KOLNU-655389 format. One record per residue: chain; residue number from 1; residue in three letters; x, y, z of N, C-alpha, C, O in turn. Coordinates in pm, whole numbers. Atoms other than C-alpha are relative to their C-alpha. Layout:
REM KOLNU-655389
 chain resi resn   n_c1   n_c2   n_c3  ca_c1  ca_c2  ca_c3   c_c1   c_c2   c_c3   o_c1   o_c2   o_c3
     A  NUM  ALA      X      Y      Z      X      Y      Z      X      Y      Z      X      Y      Z
...
This chain:
REM KOLNU-655389
 chain resi resn   n_c1   n_c2   n_c3  ca_c1  ca_c2  ca_c3   c_c1   c_c2   c_c3   o_c1   o_c2   o_c3
     A    1  MET    -34    121     72   8672  12531  12285   -131    -65    -46   -226    -79     31
     A    2  ALA    120     58     58   8418  12368  12055    -16   -144     46     81   -218     63
     A    3  HIS     30    137    -40   8246  12051  12162     11    -93   -121    -40    -61   -229
     A    4  GLN    -11     99    107   8333  11746  11952    -66   -129     46    -41   -177    156
     A    5  ALA     65    127    -32   8118  11436  11944    103   -113     -8    190   -111    -95
     A    6  PRO    -94    112      6   8305  11115  12019    -22    -82   -126   -134    -98   -172
     A    7  THR      8     84    118   8384  10898  11721    -28   -143     44     46   -198    126
     A    8  PRO     31    137    -41   8219  10556  11754    106    -97    -51    160    -83   -161
     A    9  ALA    -97    102     39   8450  10257  11747    -58    -86   -112   -177   -117   -112
     A   10  LEU     44     85    110   8433  10047  11432    -20   -143     49     65   -199    119
     A   11  THR     21    142    -27   8281   9704  11471     72    -79   -110     98    -23   -216
     A   12  PRO    -67     79    104   8451   9420  11280    -80     -6   -130    -22     -5   -238
     A   13  GLU     83      5    121   8155   9402  11039      7    132    -77     20    134   -199
     A   14  ARG     -4   -131     66   8158   9774  10971    138     26    -59    149     84   -167
     A   15  ASP   -136    -16     51   8536   9773  10929     18    -82   -127     81    -35   -222
     A   16  ALA    -11     85    120   8511   9485  10678    -74     63   -117    -23     63   -229
     A   17  ARG     74    -68    107   8245   9671  10478     77    121    -49     82    148   -169
     A   18  SER    -76   -118     37   8458   9982  10484    121    -38    -86    150     29   -185
     A   19  ARG   -115     46     79   8763   9792  10357    -44    -44   -139     23    -14   -238
     A   20  ALA     50     46    130   8557   9632  10081    -36    119    -89     -6    120   -208
     A   21  LEU     37   -118     77   8421   9969   9974    123     75    -48    129    119   -163
     A   22  ARG   -125    -68     41   8768  10128   9973     68    -76   -112    120    -15   -205
     A   23  THR    -62     81    104   8899   9838   9764    -73     17   -134     -9     33   -238
     A   24  LEU     77    -18    123   8617   9872   9510     21    140    -59     34    155   -180
     A   25  LEU    -23   -136     49   8662  10249   9488    140     16    -58    158     85   -158
     A   26  GLN   -136     -6     52   9036  10207   9441      7    -69   -136     71    -18   -228
     A   27  ALA      0     70    129   8978   9954   9163    -67     84   -108    -19     90   -221
     A   28  LEU     69    -85     96   8732  10187   8994     88    118    -42     97    150   -161
     A   29  ALA    -87   -114     31   8971  10482   9018    116    -41    -89    149     28   -185
     A   30  VAL   -113     47     81   9263  10282   8880    -47    -36   -139     20     -4   -237
     A   31  THR     52     37    131   9049  10144   8598    -26    124    -84      8    127   -203
     A   32  VAL     28   -123     74   8936  10493   8500    130     69    -42    143    112   -157
     A   33  LEU   -127    -65     33   9289  10637   8516     78    -76   -106    128    -16   -202
     A   34  VAL    -73     80     99   9451  10351   8327    -73      2   -133    -11     12   -239
     A   35  GLY     78     -6    124   9169  10350   8075     18    131    -73     36    133   -195
     A   36  ALA    -19   -131     62   9202  10723   8014    140     14    -58    157     62   -171
     A   37  ALA   -137    -10     49   9580  10706   7983     21    -89   -123     85    -48   -219
     A   38  THR    -12     90    113   9558  10406   7752    -72     55   -122    -20     47   -234
     A   39  ALA     76    -56    112   9292  10572   7538     73    118    -63     81    129   -185
     A   40  ILE    -73   -116     52   9492  10893   7506    123    -46    -78    151      4   -187
     A   41  THR   -118     52     68   9806  10700   7417    -38    -67   -130     27    -44   -233
     A   42  GLU     45     72    119   9621  10479   7170    -43     96   -109     -6     80   -226
     A   43  LEU     50    -96     99   9449  10770   6999    109     92    -52    107    132   -169
     A   44  ALA   -105    -92     41   9759  10989   6992    105    -68    -87    160     -5   -177
     A   45  THR   -108     66     75  10001  10728   6856    -48    -72   -125     24    -76   -224
     A   46  THR     46     76    116   9787  10523   6618   -107     72    -81   -139     32   -192
     A   47  ASP    103    -79     68   9523  10781   6525   -118    -88    -44   -172    -71   -153
     A   48  SER    111     89     33   9257  10510   6535    -97     -6    117    -81     64    217
     A   49  VAL     99     15   -108   8961  10406   6747     52    -99    103    145   -175     78
     A   50  LEU    -37     93   -106   8987  10215   7072    -42   -141    -38   -146   -161   -101
     A   51  THR     33    140     27   8992   9839   7046    -50    -66    127    -35    -13    237
     A   52  LEU     47     77   -115   8836   9580   7271    119    -42     88    106    -49    210
     A   53  ALA   -120     37    -77   9187   9474   7375     45    114     90     87     91    203
     A   54  THR    -39   -117    -80   9261   9826   7497    -92     15    120    -46     37    233
     A   55  VAL     97    -10   -109   8943   9839   7703     20   -115     98     12    -94    219
     A   56  GLY    -24    116    -85   9012   9488   7836    125     16     85    128    -25    201
     A   57  THR   -124    -24    -75   9364   9587   7939    -26     95    117     23     73    227
     A   58  ALA     31    -95   -107   9232   9882   8138    -83    -67    109    -56    -48    228
     A   59  ALA     84     68    -99   8966   9669   8307     80   -104     78     64   -117    199
     A   60  GLY    -85    100    -67   9217   9393   8382     95     63     99    119      8    207
     A   61  THR    -90    -70    -92   9457   9640   8537    -75     44    125    -23     31    236
     A   62  GLY     81    -39   -116   9182   9773   8762    -31   -119     88    -26   -109    211
     A   63  ALA     31    121    -77   9087   9420   8865    123    -49     78    113    -87    194
     A   64  LEU   -124     42    -69   9449   9331   8947     34     94    115     81     50    219
     A   65  MET    -26    -95   -109   9486   9649   9151    -96    -23    116    -58     -8    232
     A   66  ALA     97     29   -107   9170   9559   9344     45   -122     79     37   -123    202
     A   67  VAL    -49    120    -68   9310   9215   9422    122     35     85    133    -10    199
     A   68  ALA   -120    -39    -75   9642   9368   9526    -36     81    125     22     60    231
     A   69  ALA     43    -80   -116   9467   9620   9754    -65    -89    105    -41    -71    225
     A   70  TYR     64     93    -93   9257   9342   9909    105    -81     76     98    -94    198
     A   71  VAL   -106     81    -63   9564   9125   9976     81     87     97    112     44    207
     A   72  GLN    -77    -89    -86   9756   9423  10117    -75     30    128    -15     32    236
     A   73  ARG     79    -29   -119   9473   9506  10356    -13   -122     89    -12   -110    212
     A   74  ARG     10    123    -78   9437   9143  10462    130    -27     74    128    -71    189
     A   75  LEU   -130     24    -64   9811   9117  10535     28    103    108    104     77    200
     A   76  GLY    -23   -106    -98   9800   9443  10729    -77    -17    128    -58     62    221
     A   77  LYS     79     23   -121   9557   9301  10987     85    -32    118     33    -54    228
């Protein structure tokens, strides 16, 4: 049987940093996915360039998802 090192317990500070990092990464991932989907839809249906409103919508969606993830994690404590 292979030896496994014990996993150190998370301190409250380290856990908070970890939650913040996960929230930011989730917001970034959602922003990229929504932005890509919006861009593909915009380019495929209107055959034009992306507008500032389209980019703003993708960024806003990512920001709202970050807030939702933060609230969900806070309520889960």
